[in-house]
Residue frames relative to the residue before (quaternion, step in Angstrom):
aa qw qx qy qz dx dy dz
M 1.0000 0.0000 0.0000 0.0000 0.00 0.00 0.00
T 0.4071 -0.6930 0.5343 0.2617 3.55 -1.12 0.63
A 0.6842 -0.4569 0.3586 0.4410 3.55 -1.29 0.17
L 0.6232 0.5435 -0.3388 0.4489 3.60 1.05 -0.74
T 0.7166 0.4293 -0.2705 0.4785 3.59 0.78 -0.93
D 0.5803 0.5554 -0.3712 0.4659 3.60 1.14 -0.57
L 0.6739 0.4910 -0.2840 0.4734 3.55 0.92 -0.94
A 0.6800 0.4965 -0.2851 0.4580 3.59 0.93 -0.89
A 0.6269 0.5472 -0.3364 0.4410 3.60 1.16 -0.49
R 0.5906 0.5752 -0.3662 0.4316 3.58 1.23 -0.33
H 0.2916 -0.7355 0.5801 0.1939 3.57 -1.32 0.19
C 0.5447 -0.6268 0.4594 0.3152 3.52 -1.16 0.66
A 0.1653 -0.7455 0.6381 0.0990 3.51 -1.27 0.60
P 0.5656 -0.5807 0.4377 0.3890 3.61 -1.07 0.55
L 0.0095 -0.8020 0.5957 -0.0430 3.60 -0.76 1.05
R 0.0585 0.7721 -0.6298 0.0618 3.55 -0.92 0.96
G 0.7543 0.3967 -0.2899 0.4355 3.51 -1.03 0.80
A 0.6290 -0.5963 0.3777 0.3257 3.50 -1.20 0.73
E 0.5458 0.6216 -0.4130 0.3809 3.62 1.15 -0.33
H 0.6756 0.4705 -0.2877 0.4892 3.60 1.25 -0.31
L 0.4634 0.6760 -0.4384 0.3688 3.57 1.31 -0.02
L 0.3585 -0.7450 0.5260 0.1996 3.58 -0.81 1.03
S 0.4690 -0.6403 0.5258 0.3059 3.55 -1.15 0.63
Q 0.6633 -0.4954 0.3719 0.4199 3.57 -1.27 0.29
S 0.6571 0.4980 -0.3288 0.4605 3.62 0.96 -0.74
Q 0.6254 0.5125 -0.3422 0.4787 3.61 1.03 -0.69
C 0.6366 0.5270 -0.3237 0.4607 3.58 0.98 -0.82
Q 0.6527 0.5118 -0.3145 0.4617 3.58 0.94 -0.85
Q 0.6370 0.5241 -0.3299 0.4591 3.60 1.00 -0.75
W 0.6800 0.4643 -0.2892 0.4882 3.60 0.88 -0.92
L 0.6353 0.5569 -0.3245 0.4255 3.57 0.99 -0.85
A 0.5874 0.5963 -0.3598 0.4122 3.59 1.10 -0.65
A 0.6741 0.4864 -0.2901 0.4741 3.60 1.17 -0.51
L 0.7119 0.4473 -0.2306 0.4897 3.59 1.26 -0.26
P 0.2514 -0.8091 0.5117 0.1424 3.60 -0.05 1.24
G 0.8340 0.2229 -0.1785 0.4721 3.54 -0.91 0.98
W 0.5711 0.5660 -0.3937 0.4456 3.60 1.22 -0.14
E 0.0697 -0.8029 0.5915 0.0243 3.56 -1.12 0.66
L 0.5105 -0.5964 0.5189 0.3383 3.51 -1.29 0.46
V 0.0236 -0.7832 0.6213 -0.0084 3.57 -0.98 0.88
E 0.7985 0.3018 -0.2231 0.4707 3.53 -1.36 0.18
D 0.6597 -0.5367 0.2878 0.4404 3.56 0.89 1.04
G 0.7303 -0.4553 0.2287 0.4551 3.55 1.00 0.88
A 0.5208 0.6567 -0.4065 0.3637 3.60 1.25 0.18
A 0.7863 0.1537 -0.0799 0.5931 3.60 1.27 -0.21
I 0.2549 -0.7081 0.6224 0.2150 3.54 -1.38 0.17
S 0.0511 -0.8134 0.5790 -0.0232 3.54 -1.10 0.72
K 0.0303 0.7633 -0.6453 0.0021 3.51 -1.30 0.52
T 0.2832 -0.7225 0.6020 0.1882 3.55 -1.16 0.66
F 0.1828 -0.7624 0.6162 0.0755 3.55 -0.76 1.14
R 0.1794 -0.8049 0.5617 0.0664 3.59 -0.80 1.05
F 0.0991 -0.7956 0.5977 -0.0020 3.54 -1.08 0.89
D 0.6311 -0.5651 0.3896 0.3613 3.55 -1.30 0.31
D 0.8164 -0.0195 0.0685 0.5731 3.58 1.06 -0.69
Y 0.7273 -0.4454 0.3132 0.4178 3.53 -1.36 0.11
Y 0.6121 0.5658 -0.3493 0.4280 3.58 0.99 -0.81
R 0.6964 0.4595 -0.2737 0.4785 3.60 0.85 -0.94
T 0.6001 0.5453 -0.3534 0.4666 3.57 1.09 -0.68
M 0.7030 0.4623 -0.2715 0.4673 3.57 0.84 -0.97
A 0.5919 0.5464 -0.3723 0.4610 3.61 1.07 -0.58
F 0.6437 0.5051 -0.3101 0.4841 3.58 1.01 -0.81
V 0.6518 0.5207 -0.3142 0.4531 3.59 0.89 -0.94
N 0.6736 0.4906 -0.2991 0.4648 3.60 0.92 -0.87
A 0.6422 0.5013 -0.3245 0.4807 3.59 1.00 -0.76
L 0.6551 0.5030 -0.3094 0.4712 3.59 0.98 -0.82
A 0.6158 0.5371 -0.3426 0.4637 3.60 1.06 -0.71
F 0.6239 0.5283 -0.3352 0.4683 3.59 1.03 -0.73
V 0.6524 0.5036 -0.3050 0.4772 3.58 0.93 -0.91
A 0.6546 0.5198 -0.3131 0.4508 3.59 0.90 -0.91
H 0.6544 0.5057 -0.3079 0.4703 3.57 0.97 -0.84
R 0.6718 0.5074 -0.2930 0.4532 3.57 0.90 -0.95
E 0.7408 0.3953 -0.2141 0.4990 3.60 0.98 -0.85
D 0.2890 -0.7721 0.5004 0.2643 3.58 1.29 -0.33
H 0.5832 0.4836 -0.3970 0.5180 3.53 0.98 1.02
H 0.1121 -0.8673 0.4840 -0.0297 3.53 -0.33 1.32
P 0.3352 -0.7483 0.5369 0.1987 3.58 -0.88 0.93
D 0.4222 -0.5805 0.5996 0.3538 3.49 -1.40 0.06
L 0.1258 -0.8129 0.5680 0.0278 3.57 -0.86 0.98
G 0.1298 -0.7159 0.6780 0.1042 3.51 -1.25 0.68
V 0.0858 -0.8332 0.5462 -0.0014 3.56 -0.26 1.28
H 0.0136 -0.7911 0.6085 -0.0609 3.54 -0.82 1.13
Y 0.7578 -0.3907 0.2517 0.4579 3.58 -1.27 0.14
N 0.8478 0.0850 0.0044 0.5234 3.60 0.68 -1.04
R 0.7504 0.2850 -0.2123 0.5573 3.58 1.16 0.51
C 0.1423 -0.7506 0.6382 0.0956 3.50 -1.34 0.41
V 0.2250 -0.7503 0.6105 0.1171 3.55 -0.80 1.05
V 0.1075 -0.7987 0.5919 0.0109 3.56 -0.68 1.18
R 0.0177 -0.7958 0.6039 -0.0422 3.56 -0.84 1.05
Y 0.0861 -0.7930 0.6027 0.0222 3.55 -0.88 1.01
S 0.1790 0.7116 -0.6700 0.1130 3.50 -1.24 0.78
T 0.3307 -0.7336 0.5542 0.2131 3.59 -1.10 0.58
H 0.3369 -0.7842 0.4889 0.1804 3.55 -0.21 1.29
D 0.6798 0.5247 -0.2928 0.4205 3.59 0.99 -0.84
V 0.7199 0.3507 -0.2669 0.5361 3.61 1.23 -0.10
G 0.5036 -0.6900 0.4000 0.3322 3.58 1.26 -0.07
G 0.8003 0.0537 -0.0589 0.5943 3.59 1.12 0.59
L 0.7796 -0.3411 0.2529 0.4604 3.55 -1.03 -0.77
S 0.0764 -0.7564 0.6490 0.0263 3.51 -1.10 0.89
V 0.6914 -0.4480 0.3496 0.4461 3.56 -1.27 0.12
N 0.5667 0.6090 -0.3850 0.3997 3.62 1.09 -0.58
D 0.6259 0.5449 -0.3397 0.4427 3.60 1.03 -0.73
F 0.6942 0.4670 -0.2697 0.4768 3.56 0.97 -0.85
I 0.5934 0.5431 -0.3602 0.4724 3.59 1.10 -0.62
C 0.7130 0.4478 -0.2678 0.4684 3.59 0.80 -0.96
A 0.6049 0.5374 -0.3583 0.4658 3.59 1.07 -0.60
A 0.6411 0.5095 -0.3220 0.4752 3.59 1.01 -0.78
K 0.6407 0.5110 -0.3247 0.4722 3.59 0.99 -0.77
A 0.6341 0.5141 -0.3233 0.4786 3.60 1.04 -0.78
E 0.6323 0.5483 -0.3248 0.4404 3.56 0.99 -0.84
L 0.7088 0.4593 -0.2669 0.4641 3.60 0.98 -0.78
L 0.5021 0.6232 -0.4511 0.3949 3.62 1.22 -0.11
């Protein structure tokens, strides 16, 4: 298994508090497994724009991602457009990035 599939095989856990906040070096390590994802907002979130041929395919991705978010109980911020979807993860309850953000990003990547 690759680092991406290892990460995607994990499941989110409820996390609260700054003790779950990842350091910048930890974020960089997890980010290496996620092609096209980048740190945004001064390292407080990760984001990627997924591009599609048309609105139907964009919405199919959004619906699949909504299912994953519901199952993992970890929800992204989405910018939905005709042929693309901007996905942004951050864990509000820890004040930045947690492992849950990287798990869900990996699951989104495999969609």
